C-alpha positions as CSV (number, residue, x, y, z in Angstrom):
1,M,22.5,-1.4,13.4
2,A,19.1,-1.2,15.0
3,M,17.8,2.1,16.2
4,S,17.7,3.2,19.8
5,H,14.0,3.6,20.7
6,S,14.8,6.0,23.5
7,Q,16.9,8.3,21.4
8,C,15.6,11.8,20.7
9,V,16.4,13.7,17.5
10,N,17.2,17.3,17.7
11,P,14.5,18.1,18.7
12,P,12.1,15.3,18.4
13,K,8.6,16.0,17.0
14,N,6.3,16.3,20.0
15,L,2.9,14.8,19.4
16,T,1.3,15.6,22.7
17,P,-2.4,16.1,21.9
18,K,-4.6,18.9,23.1
19,P,-6.7,18.2,26.2
20,T,-9.7,17.2,24.0
21,A,-8.5,13.7,23.5
22,K,-11.5,12.0,21.9
23,P,-10.9,11.4,18.2
24,K,-13.3,13.1,15.8
25,P,-15.1,11.5,12.9
26,F,-12.8,11.5,9.8
27,L,-15.3,12.5,7.2
28,P,-15.2,14.6,4.0
29,T,-17.4,17.6,3.6
30,S,-18.8,16.7,0.2
31,S,-20.6,13.8,-1.4
32,Y,-18.6,10.6,-1.9
33,R,-19.0,7.0,-2.5
34,T,-18.8,4.8,0.6
35,I,-18.0,1.1,0.9
36,I,-20.8,-0.8,2.7
37,P,-19.9,-4.2,4.3
38,Q,-22.2,-7.1,3.4
39,T,-22.7,-10.0,5.8
40,L,-19.7,-12.0,6.7
41,T,-19.1,-15.1,4.7
42,R,-18.8,-18.6,6.2
43,N,-15.1,-18.0,6.6
44,K,-15.6,-14.6,8.2
45,F,-13.9,-12.7,5.4
46,P,-16.0,-9.4,5.2
47,S,-17.2,-8.7,1.7
48,M,-17.3,-5.2,0.4
49,V,-19.5,-3.4,-2.2
50,I,-19.6,0.3,-3.2
51,S,-22.7,2.4,-3.1
52,A,-23.4,6.1,-3.6
53,S,-23.9,8.1,-0.4
54,S,-25.5,11.3,0.6
55,S,-23.4,14.2,1.9
56,P,-22.5,13.7,5.6
57,S,-23.6,16.3,8.1
58,T,-20.6,18.3,9.1
59,S,-22.5,19.9,12.0
60,S,-23.6,16.7,13.7
61,G,-20.6,14.6,12.6
62,Q,-22.9,11.7,12.0
63,P,-21.9,9.1,9.3
64,P,-23.7,9.5,6.0
65,K,-26.7,7.2,5.3
66,P,-26.3,4.5,2.7
67,S,-28.3,4.8,-0.4
68,H,-31.1,2.6,-1.5
69,P,-30.6,-1.2,-2.0
70,L,-30.4,-0.9,-5.8
71,D,-26.9,0.5,-5.6
72,L,-25.9,-2.3,-3.3
73,Q,-27.3,-4.9,-5.8
74,T,-25.5,-3.2,-8.7
75,N,-22.2,-3.5,-7.0
76,S,-22.9,-6.9,-5.7
77,D,-23.4,-7.9,-9.3
78,R,-20.0,-6.3,-10.1
79,K,-18.3,-8.5,-7.5
80,N,-20.1,-11.6,-8.9
81,D,-18.9,-10.7,-12.4
82,L,-15.3,-10.5,-11.2
83,M,-15.4,-13.6,-8.9
84,N,-15.7,-15.9,-11.9
85,P,-12.5,-14.9,-13.6
86,I,-10.8,-14.5,-10.2
87,K,-11.5,-18.1,-9.2
88,A,-10.7,-19.3,-12.7
89,S,-7.2,-17.7,-12.3
90,L,-6.4,-19.1,-8.9
91,S,-4.1,-21.7,-10.5
92,N,-2.8,-19.4,-13.2
93,C,-1.3,-16.5,-11.3
94,L,1.9,-14.7,-12.4
95,S,4.2,-16.0,-9.7
96,E,7.5,-16.1,-11.6
97,T,8.9,-14.4,-14.7
98,H,12.0,-15.2,-16.7
99,L,12.3,-12.3,-19.2
100,D,16.0,-12.5,-19.1
101,L,15.7,-15.9,-20.9
102,T,13.3,-14.6,-23.6
103,I,14.5,-11.0,-24.3
104,P,18.2,-10.6,-25.3
105,A,18.2,-6.9,-24.3
106,L,17.7,-7.7,-20.7
107,K,21.0,-8.4,-18.9
108,S,20.1,-9.6,-15.4
109,K,17.2,-10.2,-13.1
110,T,16.7,-9.2,-9.4
111,R,13.8,-11.0,-7.7
112,G,12.0,-8.9,-5.0
113,K,9.1,-10.1,-2.8
114,V,6.6,-8.9,-5.4
115,R,8.5,-7.4,-8.3
116,D,11.0,-8.9,-10.7
117,I,13.4,-6.2,-11.9
118,Y,15.4,-6.6,-15.1
119,D,18.4,-4.5,-16.2
120,G,17.7,-3.1,-19.6
121,G,20.8,-1.0,-20.0
122,D,19.7,2.6,-19.6
123,Y,16.3,1.5,-18.2
124,L,14.9,-0.9,-15.6
125,V,12.0,-3.2,-16.5
126,L,9.8,-3.8,-13.4
127,V,7.3,-6.6,-13.6
128,T,4.8,-6.7,-10.9
129,T,3.8,-10.3,-10.2
130,D,0.8,-11.7,-8.3
131,R,3.0,-12.7,-5.3
132,Q,1.6,-11.6,-2.0
133,S,4.1,-10.6,0.7
134,A,3.8,-9.8,4.4
135,F,6.0,-10.4,7.4
136,D,9.0,-10.1,5.1
137,R,8.1,-13.2,3.2
138,V,5.8,-14.4,0.3
139,L,2.5,-15.8,1.6
140,A,0.5,-16.6,-1.5
141,S,-0.3,-15.6,-5.1
142,I,-3.4,-13.4,-5.7
143,P,-5.2,-13.3,-9.1
144,F,-4.7,-10.1,-11.0
145,K,-2.8,-8.5,-8.1
146,G,0.2,-7.5,-10.2
147,Q,-2.0,-5.7,-12.7
148,V,-3.9,-3.9,-10.0
149,L,-0.7,-2.8,-8.3
150,N,1.0,-1.6,-11.5
151,E,-2.1,0.3,-12.7
152,T,-2.8,1.8,-9.3
153,S,0.8,3.1,-9.0
154,L,0.7,4.5,-12.5
155,W,-2.4,6.4,-11.7
156,W,-0.9,7.9,-8.5
157,F,2.5,8.6,-10.3
158,S,0.6,10.6,-12.8
159,K,-1.4,12.5,-10.2
160,T,1.5,13.4,-7.9
161,Q,4.0,14.9,-10.4
162,H,3.2,18.3,-9.0
163,I,4.7,17.1,-5.7
164,I,7.8,15.3,-7.0
165,S,9.1,13.8,-10.2
166,N,9.1,10.1,-10.7
167,A,11.2,7.5,-12.6
168,V,8.4,6.2,-14.9
169,V,9.2,6.1,-18.6
170,S,6.4,3.9,-20.0
171,S,4.0,1.0,-19.3
172,P,4.1,-1.4,-22.2
173,D,2.0,-4.1,-20.4
174,R,-0.6,-4.2,-17.6
175,N,2.0,-5.7,-15.3
176,V,5.0,-3.8,-16.4
177,T,6.6,-0.4,-15.8
178,I,9.8,0.7,-17.6
179,A,11.7,3.2,-15.4
180,K,14.8,5.3,-15.5
181,K,17.8,3.9,-13.8
182,C,18.6,5.6,-10.6
183,S,20.6,5.2,-7.4
184,V,18.1,3.9,-4.8
185,F,18.2,5.3,-1.3
186,P,18.4,2.3,1.2
187,V,15.6,3.9,3.2
188,E,11.8,3.3,3.2
189,F,9.9,6.4,4.1
190,V,6.9,5.1,6.2
191,V,4.3,7.8,7.0
192,R,1.6,7.0,9.6
193,G,-1.6,8.8,10.5
194,Y,-2.9,6.3,13.1
195,V,-1.6,4.1,15.9
196,T,-2.3,0.7,14.4
197,G,-0.8,-2.4,12.8
198,S,0.1,-6.0,13.5
199,T,3.7,-6.5,12.4
200,D,6.8,-6.2,14.5
201,T,7.6,-2.7,13.2
202,S,4.0,-1.4,13.3
203,L,3.3,1.7,15.5
204,W,0.8,-0.1,17.7
205,T,3.2,-3.0,18.3
206,V,5.9,-0.7,19.6
207,Y,3.5,1.7,21.4
208,K,1.9,-1.1,23.5
209,K,5.4,-2.1,24.6
210,G,5.7,1.3,26.2
211,I,7.9,3.0,23.6
212,R,7.2,6.7,23.4
213,N,10.1,7.9,21.2
214,Y,9.9,6.2,17.8
215,C,12.1,7.2,14.9
216,G,12.5,10.7,16.3
217,N,8.8,11.2,17.2
218,V,7.7,11.7,20.8
219,L,4.3,9.9,21.2
220,P,1.8,10.9,23.9
221,D,0.7,8.5,26.6
222,G,-2.9,7.3,26.7
223,M,-3.4,6.5,23.1
224,V,-5.3,3.3,22.1
225,K,-5.2,1.1,19.0
226,N,-6.5,2.6,15.8
227,Q,-6.6,6.1,17.2
228,K,-5.8,9.0,14.9
229,L,-2.4,10.7,15.7
230,P,-2.4,14.4,16.4
231,A,-0.3,14.8,13.3
232,S,1.1,12.4,10.7
233,I,4.6,11.2,11.5
234,L,7.5,9.8,9.5
235,T,9.0,6.5,10.7
236,P,11.8,5.5,8.3
237,T,13.1,1.9,8.0
238,T,16.2,0.4,6.5
239,K,17.1,-3.2,5.7
240,A,19.0,-5.5,8.1
241,A,19.5,-9.0,6.7
242,D,16.0,-10.0,5.5
243,H,13.8,-7.6,7.5
244,D,13.0,-3.9,8.0
245,V,14.6,-2.1,10.9
246,P,13.3,1.3,12.2
247,I,15.9,4.1,12.1
248,T,16.0,7.7,13.1
249,P,16.7,10.6,10.7
250,E,19.9,11.3,12.6
251,E,21.1,7.7,12.1
252,I,20.3,7.9,8.4
253,I,22.7,10.8,8.0
254,Q,25.4,9.5,10.4
255,R,25.5,6.1,8.6
256,G,25.8,7.8,5.2
257,L,22.6,6.3,3.9
258,M,21.6,9.7,2.6
259,T,22.9,13.3,2.7
260,Q,21.1,15.8,4.8
261,A,19.8,17.6,1.7
262,D,18.5,14.4,0.0
263,Y,16.8,13.3,3.2
264,D,15.2,16.7,3.7
265,E,13.8,16.7,0.2
266,A,12.6,13.1,0.3
267,S,11.0,13.4,3.8
268,K,9.2,16.6,2.8
269,A,7.9,14.9,-0.4
270,A,6.8,11.9,1.6
271,L,4.7,13.9,4.0
272,S,3.2,16.0,1.1
273,L,2.4,12.8,-0.8
274,F,0.7,11.3,2.2
275,E,-1.4,14.5,2.8
276,Y,-2.4,14.5,-0.9
277,G,-3.2,10.8,-0.8
278,Q,-5.3,11.1,2.3
279,R,-7.3,13.9,0.7
280,I,-8.0,12.0,-2.5
281,A,-8.8,8.8,-0.6
282,L,-11.2,10.6,1.7
283,E,-13.0,12.1,-1.3
284,H,-13.8,8.5,-2.2
285,G,-14.9,7.3,1.2
286,L,-11.6,5.9,2.3
287,I,-9.0,6.7,5.0
288,L,-5.4,6.3,3.9
289,V,-4.0,5.1,7.3
290,D,-0.3,4.7,6.6
291,T,1.9,3.9,3.6
292,K,5.5,3.8,2.5
293,Y,7.5,5.5,-0.2
294,E,10.9,4.9,-1.8
295,F,13.1,7.4,-3.5
296,G,16.2,7.3,-5.8
297,K,18.5,9.8,-7.4
298,G,18.7,10.2,-11.1
299,S,21.8,10.6,-13.2
300,D,21.2,14.4,-13.1
301,G,21.0,14.5,-9.3
302,T,17.2,14.8,-9.2
303,V,15.5,13.0,-6.3
304,L,12.8,10.7,-7.8
305,L,9.8,8.9,-6.5
306,I,10.1,5.2,-7.4
307,D,8.7,1.7,-6.8
308,E,4.9,2.1,-6.0
309,V,2.5,4.7,-4.7
310,H,-0.5,4.2,-2.4
311,T,-1.2,0.7,-3.5
312,P,-3.0,-1.8,-1.2
313,D,0.4,-3.5,-0.8
314,S,2.2,-0.5,0.4
315,S,-0.7,1.2,2.2
316,R,-3.4,0.6,4.8
317,Y,-6.9,1.7,3.9
318,W,-10.0,1.9,6.2
319,I,-13.6,2.6,5.4
320,A,-14.3,6.2,6.4
321,H,-18.0,6.2,7.2
322,S,-17.8,3.4,9.8
323,Y,-14.4,4.3,11.4
324,E,-15.7,6.5,14.2
325,E,-18.5,4.2,15.4
326,R,-16.3,1.1,15.3
327,F,-13.4,2.9,17.1
328,Q,-15.7,4.0,19.9
329,K,-16.9,0.4,20.3
330,G,-13.4,-0.9,20.4
331,L,-13.9,-2.8,17.1
332,E,-11.3,-3.1,14.3
333,P,-11.9,-0.7,11.4
334,E,-13.2,-2.2,8.2
335,N,-10.3,-2.4,5.9
336,I,-9.7,-2.7,2.2
337,D,-6.1,-3.8,2.1
338,K,-4.1,-6.9,3.0
339,E,-4.4,-6.5,6.8
340,F,-7.0,-9.3,7.1
341,L,-4.5,-11.6,5.3
342,R,-1.9,-10.7,7.9
343,L,-4.3,-11.4,10.7
344,W,-5.3,-14.7,9.3
345,F,-1.7,-15.9,9.2
346,K,-1.0,-14.6,12.7
347,D,-4.1,-16.6,13.9
348,H,-2.9,-19.8,12.2
349,C,0.9,-19.8,12.6
350,N,3.9,-17.8,13.6
351,P,4.7,-16.1,10.3
352,Y,8.0,-14.8,11.5
353,E,9.4,-18.1,12.8
354,D,7.6,-21.0,11.2
355,E,9.6,-22.4,8.3
356,V,6.5,-23.7,6.5
357,L,3.3,-21.7,6.5
358,P,-0.2,-23.0,5.9
359,A,-1.8,-22.4,2.5
360,A,-4.2,-19.5,2.5
361,P,-7.8,-20.7,1.8
362,D,-9.1,-20.1,-1.7
363,E,-11.9,-18.0,-0.3
364,L,-9.5,-15.7,1.4
365,V,-7.3,-15.4,-1.7
366,S,-10.4,-14.6,-3.9
367,E,-11.7,-12.0,-1.4
368,L,-8.3,-10.3,-1.3
369,A,-8.2,-10.2,-5.2
370,W,-11.7,-8.6,-5.2
371,R,-10.6,-6.0,-2.5
372,Y,-7.6,-5.0,-4.5
373,I,-9.7,-4.5,-7.6
374,L,-12.3,-2.7,-5.5
375,L,-9.7,-0.3,-4.2
376,Y,-8.4,0.4,-7.7
377,E,-11.9,1.1,-9.0
378,T,-12.8,3.2,-6.0
379,I,-9.7,5.4,-6.1
380,T,-9.3,5.8,-9.9
381,K,-13.0,5.8,-10.9
382,S,-11.9,3.4,-13.7
383,K,-13.3,0.0,-14.5
384,F,-10.7,-2.8,-14.0
385,E,-10.2,-4.6,-17.3
386,V,-9.8,-8.4,-16.8
387,P,-7.4,-9.8,-19.5
388,L,-9.5,-11.6,-22.0
389,T,-6.9,-13.1,-24.2
390,K,-6.0,-16.8,-24.0
391,E,-2.3,-15.9,-24.6
392,P,-0.2,-17.0,-21.6
393,I,0.6,-14.0,-19.3
394,H,4.4,-14.5,-19.6
395,D,4.3,-14.7,-23.4
396,R,2.2,-11.5,-23.5
397,I,4.6,-9.6,-21.2
398,S,7.6,-10.8,-23.1
399,R,6.2,-9.7,-26.4
400,N,5.1,-6.3,-25.1
401,V,8.4,-5.6,-23.3
402,S,10.5,-6.6,-26.3
403,Q,8.6,-4.2,-28.5
404,A,8.9,-1.4,-26.0
405,L,12.6,-1.8,-25.5
406,S,13.1,-1.8,-29.3
407,S,11.3,1.6,-29.5
408,L,13.6,3.1,-26.8
409,T,16.9,2.2,-28.5
C-alpha cells in the first residue's frame, strides 16, 4: 500500500525555517583535505583528486584555498596508478557468485541487486559483488566496487558501535562479510539533509510536484534543489513488488512491519548515525547528503544495524568546499557517488520503463570505480589495496569463506 502524501503523523515534524532563508556554507572549523575537480574529460565525467587544504575562515565563511600544485600532481599520479588495474578489470568484474555450488556448508543463495547472500546455518555469508544498481535495477559492473563497499562498511560498522550494535561476525575476504542471522525489518530508514535527488522517491522529485508532507515531515515552501534542510529528516520506505515505496511511521506500525518500540529505537539510531556520519565526512572535506540504513532483530531481541553503512552506493556525497558557491550559481554540487551514473542513464534512456538499457561507456565505468576508491581512501585515510594475485576472484572467495566457516563450527 502506497503512502498518502498528504497524511500528517501525530504531529508531523515541522521544518519551517527561520526568516533567514539563505543557506550558509557547510564547512568544518578545522583543517581537512578537500577534493579538487580537474578539467572535464572528453565525455564530461568530472575527474577528482585530493589535496591538502588550509583551514577555512570561519568568520568570513569563504571556502578554503587549495594547496600548491604538487599535491594535485601527487594525487593525479594516484589516480593514474589505479586507472591501469581498473581498466584491466573491466571485463573481469565479480558479477555473479555460486558459493552454494562450491561450499557444502552453504544451504541456499538469495541474489540481491548488489549482494549475494548465502545461508550458512547460524550465520549469513554476504558477498558484495561489483554489480551497480540504480532505479531498482542493475545497470553495470564496476571494477573493485564490491571490495570498496565491503571495506567501507566494515570501517563504519567498527566506528559506530557506540551508537548501535551491528550483525558483523567477521570478514574472511575483501568482498565478504559473515554476519549473525537476524529477522530483518522490511523498512529502509532513509535520512536526508538536503532537498535533492533524481529518482522517483527522491526528496526533490516529490517536492517539485508540490508535496509538502512527506513521510510525516512537513516541508516549508520556497525551497530549491540542493538546498540544505532546516533539520535532517527521516523518510522511510518499504518494498512493493520490485520498487521502494515511501511510508509514514504511522503506517509502519499499523501494518505490523515493526513494533512501536523497535521503530523508535531504529529511527533514533538512524538519525544518530547520520549525524555522526556527517561530522566524520565533513572532517574530510565531504558532505554526507543522504543515506539509508537497514536494521534487524537478533535472536536475543537486540536491534542490530545490518547491510551497509555510508557507502557510495547507499549514500550521496558532495564536495564541501565548492557546495556554497555552486549552489548560489544554480549549479549541481560536485559529487563523489553514483549520482552522475544515474544522470547519464536518465539522459540516454528511460531507466524505469525501457526493457533494454544502453551499455555504460567504459570511461564512465572507470571514473565511477575511481570515485568509489577515492571516497574509501578519503573517509578511512587508508590506501586501497588492489588485489595482486592471479587467482580468480570466485576461487579466492570460495577458499576464504570455506576456511572461515570451518573455524566457526
